[in-house]
N, C-alpha and C positions, 0 to 999 in steps of 0.2 A: 242952364242950371236945372237940376231935377228937384221937384218939390217932394215934401213928405208924403203927399197923397198919390204919388206916381205908382200905378199898379204894376209897372214893368219890373221884372226881377232884376236885382242888382247882383253883380258878381264880386263885390267887395268882400274882404275878410270878415267884417262885422256882419254883413248880411248873411254870409254863409254859416258862420259859427256863433253868432250872437244868441240865437234861440237855443242852440246846444248848451252854451254857457249858462243861460238862464235856467234851463232844465236841470243841469248838473248842480247849480247853486241852490235850487229849490228842493230837490229830492232829498238831500240829507236831513232837512227839517222833518219831512214826513217819516223817513226811515228812523230817525232818532226818536221821534215821538212814539212810534210803534215799539221800538226797542225798550224805551223807558216804561211803557205800559206792560210789556211782557215781564220785565224785571220786577215791576211792582206787583204783578200777579203772583210772583214767586214768594213774596212776603206774606206771611200767614195772616197778618192783621187785615190787609185789604182783601185777601182771598176769603177769609172768614166773613167779612162784611158783605162781600158780593154773594156769598152762598145764601144769605137771607133775602136777597133781592135778585131773583132770577132774571128779570128784565134788564137790570143794571149789568148783570154778567153778560147777557146776550149783546147788549149795546156796546160793552167794552170789547168783546171779541170781534164784533162787526167793525168797530172803530180801528182796531189793530189791523184787521184785514184790509180795510180801505186805505189806511195810511201806508202799510207795507206794499201792497199791490200797486197803489197809485204811485208811490215813490219809485218802485222798480220800473213801472211803465214809463214814467217821466225820464228816468235815466236812459232807457233804451229808445225812447221816442216811439213806443209801440202803443197804438190806439190812444194817443195822447189826448185827443179831444174828449174821449170817454173818461179817461182817468181824471182829467182836470174837472170835468163835470161832476164826477162822483165825489171828489174831494171838496168841491165847492158846496155840494149838498151837506157834507159832513160839517164844514166850517160854518155854514149858515145855521145849522141846527145847534151846534155848540155855542155860537155867538148869541143866538136867541135865548138859550138857557142861562147865559150870563147876565142878560139885561136886568132881571129883577134884583141882582146882587149889587148893582151900582151904588145903591144907597146904604151899603153895609157900614156898620159903625167902626170906629177906630182906624180910619184911613184905608181900610180894605176896599172900599168903594173905588178909590183911585186905581188900585191894582187891577180891578175888573175893567175899568175904563181903558187902561193901558192894553189889557188883553183883547178887548173888543176892537180897539183901533188897530192893533197888530193883525187880528183876524181879518178885518176889512181890507188891509193891505194885501194879505195873502189871497183873499178872494179876488181882488183886482188883478194880481199877477196870474192867478189861475184862469181868470176870464180871458186874458190875452192868449194864453195857451189854448183854451177851448175855442176861441174864435179863429186864431191864426194857425193852429196846429204846431207840429213838432219842428218844422223847419227842414232845410235840405239835408242835414246830417242826422238821419233818423231811420228807424225801421219803417216808419210810415212812408217816408219819401222813397225808400228803396222798393217797397211794395208797389207804390204808384208807378215808379219807373219800370218795374217788371211787367206790370199790367199793361202799360201803354206800348211796350216793346213787343208784345205778343201779336 
């Protein structure tokens, strides 16, 4: 019987397609967040508020870029470790900014706790991708196969 720690590659369906499924399930989250932020930018209230805070506007544009590019890279399995690392940095920063709001009055503090816990779960999933890569069904794996066949 094989153990969970066996470094030998497995040829089972789950071993072949599990990481692909994980990437495809995670990517819509990032792409959806990016799309929501772009739609919100179109709203005059948020756009006007951002005009008075240039660093907030730059941070928002960078966030949209990281979420969209990271989501697309996860879908394709292209430079997956880099994409996961970039999104981890984003989620760590956002989560750290939420920490002071945990004590917010009127029950809002619990909403922030929920968001923080959700972000920690996302960071954990992204860490798995950063450590293990995109899996065998990806552009990363295809590039590695082409490199070794030369």
